[in-house]
C-alpha positions as CSV (number, residue, x, y, z in Angstrom):
1,X,64.8,8.4,49.1
2,X,64.1,8.5,45.3
3,X,66.5,11.1,43.7
4,X,66.6,12.7,40.4
5,X,69.5,14.3,38.5
6,X,70.9,17.7,40.0
7,X,68.5,20.5,39.6
8,X,65.6,18.0,38.7
9,X,64.2,17.9,42.3
10,X,63.9,15.0,44.6
11,X,60.9,12.8,46.0
12,X,61.0,10.9,49.2
13,X,58.7,9.5,51.9
14,X,59.0,11.1,55.5
15,X,58.8,9.5,58.7
16,X,55.2,10.4,59.2
17,X,54.1,8.6,56.0
18,X,53.5,11.6,53.8
19,X,55.6,12.1,50.7
20,X,57.4,15.2,50.1
21,X,59.0,16.6,46.8
22,X,61.7,19.4,46.7
23,X,63.1,21.7,44.2
24,X,66.0,24.0,44.1
25,X,64.7,27.3,43.2
26,X,67.8,29.5,43.7
27,X,71.5,28.9,45.0
28,X,70.9,27.5,48.7
29,X,67.1,27.7,48.6
30,X,64.6,24.8,48.2
31,X,60.9,24.6,47.7
32,X,59.0,21.6,49.3
33,X,55.9,20.1,48.4
34,X,53.7,17.7,50.6
35,X,51.1,15.0,49.5
36,X,49.6,11.7,50.5
37,X,51.0,9.9,47.7
38,X,54.2,9.6,45.5
39,X,52.1,10.2,42.4
40,X,50.6,13.4,43.9
41,X,54.0,15.1,44.9
42,X,55.3,14.0,41.6
43,X,52.7,15.7,39.8
44,X,53.5,19.0,42.0
45,X,57.2,18.4,41.3
46,X,56.7,18.3,37.8
47,X,54.5,21.4,37.4
48,X,57.2,23.3,39.5
49,X,59.9,22.0,37.3
50,X,57.9,23.5,34.2
51,X,57.3,26.8,35.8
52,X,60.9,27.1,36.7
53,X,62.2,26.1,33.3
54,X,59.6,28.6,31.8
55,X,60.8,31.4,33.8
56,X,57.7,31.6,35.7
57,X,57.5,31.7,39.6
58,X,57.2,28.3,41.2
59,X,53.9,27.8,42.8
60,X,54.1,28.0,46.7
61,X,51.2,26.3,48.2
62,X,51.5,28.0,51.5
63,X,52.1,31.5,50.0
64,X,49.6,33.8,51.6
65,X,47.8,36.7,50.1
66,X,50.4,39.1,51.8
67,X,53.2,37.6,50.8
68,X,52.1,37.4,47.0
69,X,50.9,41.1,47.1
70,X,54.5,42.1,48.4
71,X,56.2,40.4,45.8
72,X,53.9,41.7,42.9
73,X,54.1,45.1,44.0
74,X,57.9,45.0,44.0
75,X,57.6,43.3,40.4
76,X,55.4,46.0,38.8
77,X,57.2,48.8,40.4
78,X,59.6,49.6,37.6
79,X,56.7,49.6,35.2
80,X,54.5,52.3,36.9
81,X,54.7,56.0,37.6
82,X,56.0,56.4,41.1
83,X,52.5,58.0,42.3
84,X,50.6,55.3,40.7
85,X,52.7,52.7,42.7
86,X,52.3,54.6,45.9
87,X,48.6,54.4,45.4
88,X,48.7,50.7,44.9
89,X,51.0,50.1,47.9
90,X,48.7,52.1,50.0
91,X,45.5,50.1,49.0
92,X,47.0,47.0,49.6
93,X,48.9,47.8,52.9
94,X,45.9,49.8,54.4
95,X,42.9,47.8,53.1
96,X,43.8,44.4,52.0
97,X,46.5,43.0,54.0
98,X,44.7,43.7,57.5
99,X,41.7,41.5,56.5
100,X,42.9,39.1,53.9
101,X,46.9,39.1,54.4
102,X,47.0,35.5,56.3
103,X,44.7,33.6,53.9
104,X,46.6,31.2,51.5
105,X,46.6,32.6,48.0
106,X,45.2,29.4,46.5
107,X,42.4,29.5,49.2
108,X,41.4,33.0,48.2
109,X,37.6,33.0,47.3
110,X,34.9,35.7,45.7
111,X,33.5,35.6,49.2
112,X,36.7,36.8,50.9
113,X,36.6,39.8,48.3
114,X,33.0,40.6,48.7
115,X,33.2,40.8,52.3
116,X,36.1,42.8,52.2
117,X,34.6,45.5,50.0
118,X,31.2,45.3,52.2
119,X,33.7,46.0,55.4
120,X,35.3,48.8,53.7
121,X,32.3,50.6,52.7
122,X,31.0,50.2,56.2
123,X,34.0,51.6,57.7
124,X,33.4,54.8,55.5
125,X,35.4,54.4,52.3
126,X,33.7,55.7,49.5
127,X,32.4,53.5,46.5
128,X,34.9,55.0,44.4
129,X,37.8,54.0,46.4
130,X,36.5,50.6,46.9
131,X,36.1,50.2,43.3
132,X,39.8,51.3,42.8
133,X,40.8,48.9,45.3
134,X,38.9,46.0,43.2
135,X,40.9,47.4,40.3
136,X,44.2,47.0,42.1
137,X,43.3,43.4,43.3
138,X,42.0,42.3,40.0
139,X,45.5,43.5,38.3
140,X,47.4,41.7,40.8
141,X,45.4,38.4,40.6
142,X,45.7,38.5,36.8
143,X,49.4,38.3,37.5
144,X,48.9,35.4,39.8
145,X,47.1,33.6,37.1
146,X,49.7,34.2,34.5
147,X,52.2,33.1,36.9
148,X,50.4,29.8,37.3
149,X,50.0,30.5,41.1
150,X,46.2,30.3,40.9
151,X,43.9,28.6,38.3
152,X,41.8,31.7,38.1
153,X,41.2,35.3,39.1
154,X,38.5,35.1,41.7
155,X,38.1,39.1,41.3
156,X,36.4,38.1,38.0
157,X,33.5,36.6,40.1
158,X,33.1,39.6,42.2
159,X,31.0,42.7,41.4
160,X,32.6,45.9,42.9
161,X,30.5,48.9,44.0
162,X,29.6,51.1,41.0
163,X,32.1,53.9,40.7
164,X,30.8,57.3,41.7
165,X,30.7,59.8,38.6
166,X,30.8,63.5,39.7
167,X,28.5,65.8,38.0
168,X,30.6,68.3,36.0
169,X,30.0,71.7,37.3
170,X,31.0,74.7,35.2
171,X,31.1,78.2,35.2
172,X,29.3,80.3,32.7
173,X,30.9,83.4,31.0
174,X,29.6,85.8,33.6
175,X,30.6,83.6,36.4
176,X,33.9,83.3,34.9
177,X,34.4,86.9,35.0
178,X,33.2,87.2,38.7
179,X,35.9,84.7,39.7
180,X,38.6,86.4,38.0
181,X,37.5,89.7,39.6
182,X,37.4,88.4,42.9
183,X,40.9,87.0,42.5
184,X,42.4,90.3,41.2
185,X,44.8,91.5,43.7
186,X,45.1,87.9,45.2
187,X,48.6,86.4,45.8
188,X,47.4,83.7,43.5
189,X,45.5,85.6,40.9
190,X,47.7,84.4,38.2
191,X,47.0,80.8,39.1
192,X,43.2,81.2,38.4
193,X,43.9,83.1,35.2
194,X,45.9,80.2,34.0
195,X,43.2,77.3,35.5
196,X,40.3,79.4,33.7
197,X,42.2,80.2,30.4
198,X,44.2,76.9,29.9
199,X,42.4,74.1,31.6
200,X,45.5,72.7,33.0
201,X,45.1,70.4,35.9
202,X,45.7,71.5,39.5
203,X,48.9,69.2,39.8
204,X,50.1,70.8,36.4
205,X,49.7,74.3,37.7
206,X,51.2,73.7,41.0
207,X,54.3,71.8,39.4
208,X,54.9,74.4,36.9
209,X,58.3,75.9,36.8
210,X,59.7,79.3,35.4
211,X,62.1,77.6,33.1
212,X,59.1,76.3,31.2
213,X,57.3,79.7,30.9
214,X,57.9,81.8,27.7
215,X,56.2,85.0,28.4
216,X,57.6,86.7,25.6
217,X,56.3,84.0,23.2
218,X,53.1,83.7,25.3
219,X,53.1,80.0,25.8
220,X,54.2,77.4,28.4
221,X,55.3,73.8,28.5
222,X,53.5,71.2,30.8
223,X,56.4,69.1,32.0
224,X,55.3,67.8,35.3
225,X,52.8,67.5,38.2
226,X,52.9,68.1,41.7
227,X,52.3,65.0,43.6
228,X,52.6,63.8,47.3
229,X,54.7,61.0,47.1
230,X,55.6,59.2,50.3
231,X,54.6,62.1,52.4
232,X,56.6,64.5,50.3
233,X,55.5,67.0,47.8
234,X,57.2,66.3,44.5
235,X,57.0,67.3,40.8
236,X,56.6,63.9,39.2
237,X,55.8,63.0,35.6
238,X,52.6,64.0,34.1
239,X,49.3,61.9,34.1
240,X,50.4,60.5,30.7
241,X,52.9,61.3,28.0
242,X,50.1,62.9,25.9
243,X,49.9,65.4,28.8
244,X,53.2,66.8,28.3
245,X,52.4,69.6,25.9
246,X,53.0,73.0,24.7
247,X,50.1,75.5,25.6
248,X,49.5,79.0,24.2
249,X,48.4,81.4,26.9
250,X,46.3,84.5,26.7
251,X,47.4,88.2,27.0
252,X,45.6,88.5,30.2
253,X,47.6,85.4,31.4
254,X,51.0,86.9,30.3
255,X,50.2,90.2,32.4
256,X,49.0,88.1,35.4
257,X,52.1,86.1,35.2
258,X,54.4,89.0,34.8
259,X,52.8,90.6,37.9
260,X,53.2,87.4,39.8
261,X,56.7,87.1,39.0
262,X,57.6,90.7,40.4
263,X,55.5,89.8,43.7
264,X,57.4,86.6,44.1
265,X,60.9,88.2,43.5
266,X,59.9,90.7,46.2
267,X,59.1,87.9,48.6
268,X,62.1,86.1,47.8
269,X,64.2,89.3,48.5
270,X,62.6,90.0,51.8
271,X,63.2,86.4,53.1
272,X,66.6,86.1,51.8
273,X,68.1,82.7,52.9
274,X,64.8,81.6,54.4
275,X,63.4,81.2,51.0
276,X,62.9,77.6,50.1
277,X,61.8,78.1,46.4
278,X,63.4,76.2,43.4
279,X,61.8,77.7,40.4
280,X,58.5,76.9,41.0
281,X,55.9,79.6,39.7
282,X,53.4,78.7,42.3
283,X,54.7,78.5,46.2
284,X,53.6,79.4,49.5
285,X,55.0,82.5,51.4
286,X,58.3,81.0,51.9
287,X,58.9,79.2,48.6
288,X,57.8,75.9,49.3
289,X,55.3,73.9,47.0
290,X,51.6,74.4,47.9
291,X,49.7,71.3,48.7
292,X,46.4,70.7,46.9
293,X,44.5,70.5,49.9
294,X,46.1,73.7,51.4
295,X,45.2,75.4,48.2
296,X,41.6,74.4,48.4
297,X,41.1,75.2,52.1
298,X,43.0,78.7,52.2
299,X,42.6,80.0,48.6
300,X,40.3,78.4,46.3
301,X,37.2,78.0,48.6
302,X,37.4,81.5,50.2
303,X,37.7,83.0,46.7
304,X,34.5,81.1,45.6
305,X,32.7,82.8,48.8
306,X,34.1,86.0,47.7
307,X,32.9,85.8,44.4
308,X,29.5,84.7,45.4
309,X,30.1,81.4,43.6
310,X,28.7,77.9,44.5
311,X,31.3,75.5,46.1
312,X,32.9,73.4,43.4
313,X,35.9,71.4,42.8
314,X,39.2,73.1,41.6
315,X,39.1,70.4,38.5
316,X,35.7,72.0,37.7
317,X,37.8,75.2,36.4
318,X,39.2,72.9,33.8
319,X,35.8,71.7,32.8
320,X,34.8,75.3,32.6
321,X,37.7,76.1,30.4
322,X,36.8,73.4,28.0
323,X,33.1,74.3,28.1
324,X,33.7,78.0,27.5
325,X,35.9,77.3,24.4
326,X,33.6,74.7,23.0
327,X,30.6,77.0,23.6
328,X,32.3,79.7,21.5
329,X,32.9,77.5,18.5
330,X,36.5,76.4,19.2
331,X,37.4,73.1,17.3
332,X,37.1,69.9,19.8
333,X,40.5,69.0,18.3
334,X,42.1,72.1,19.5
335,X,40.4,71.7,23.0
336,X,41.5,68.3,23.1
337,X,45.2,69.5,22.6
338,X,44.8,72.3,25.1
339,X,43.6,69.8,27.8
340,X,46.1,67.2,27.2
341,X,43.6,64.5,26.0
342,X,45.0,61.8,23.8
343,X,42.0,61.1,21.8
344,X,39.1,63.7,20.7
345,X,36.6,61.3,21.7
346,X,37.5,62.0,25.2
347,X,36.9,65.6,25.1
348,X,33.6,64.9,23.1
349,X,32.5,62.4,25.8
350,X,33.1,64.7,28.6
351,X,31.4,67.7,27.2
352,X,28.7,66.2,25.3
353,X,26.6,68.7,27.1
354,X,27.9,71.3,24.9
355,X,27.3,69.2,21.6
356,X,23.6,70.5,21.3
357,X,24.6,74.0,21.2
358,X,27.4,73.3,18.5
359,X,25.1,71.3,16.3
360,X,22.6,74.2,16.3
361,X,25.3,76.7,15.4
362,X,26.4,74.3,12.5
363,X,23.0,74.2,11.4
364,X,22.6,77.8,11.3
365,X,26.0,78.2,9.6
366,X,25.0,75.7,6.9
367,X,21.8,77.5,6.3
368,X,23.8,80.7,5.8
369,X,26.0,79.1,3.3
370,X,23.1,77.7,1.2
371,X,20.5,80.3,1.5
372,X,19.9,81.9,-1.7
């Protein structure tokens, strides 16, 4: 056996004629590399020593896709929002590991990914979800390249299904009034007033707490968003840091929220110790958080039917709020701040359909200024 100094690994020939190199990667733990010649395993050993000295993971030739992805998920967990990490873990566990988990990471090919995407589409997964699955795999395999575990990111060589973009459905001023008229007297009428007048996201509204509402000052603070994490509804961090914002609210929203607080206090008094609330503005009948799917099924879709309005997504109330404000000449910068967009360009890209009307109004205004 040919030995090196402590920590530098060793190279030796096995009884079966193959050569083996080994390296210490942790106290009591060694990694082995096999080859047909001493030169081959020495090359592998030198690469492993360099990776270890550079603070990179040592290449494990037999590491499977499952082993790598589990290690990657744990490595990126501290840098991700909790709900983002949960989505990554679900994509990996439900869609990647059953099909590709046993394949050696170094033998993963573009064809493997292309077949995975086709199988997922055939199983009923939406193109948008498969697109997101591709994004997660691409991010993970990029890390594998940076860690010198693989020579290339095979996801670069695969075309994922085109992401499906929803058509933005918005309410006209008359339709918005119909919706609010239909919501009047509803247990959650204040929720719909807020949605239409502030453009807050569904999770932001459902995660709103009374301590962040200033009715006397006609404002509220967006500090969290209701998310389902590991099967439990939790108020987590907002979508981005810019999403945390102060929002001015209309007089009608103040009135609706005061009325809602009185109604909630009566429910709480009636239930007594059975009340489960913890300062959330919008809860179910026993004070617990309202899940997004329950809100749609039990409240929003029936409300649309009562108002005689077409089926739409709850998120379209946010689009409606932005479109109504821009249509009334509100500066796009103000609308962007209200919605929590970090860049005004995001707002204008989303609501470019309003731009022609704004341009016509600007043209008329300029004509009025310059007309003799």
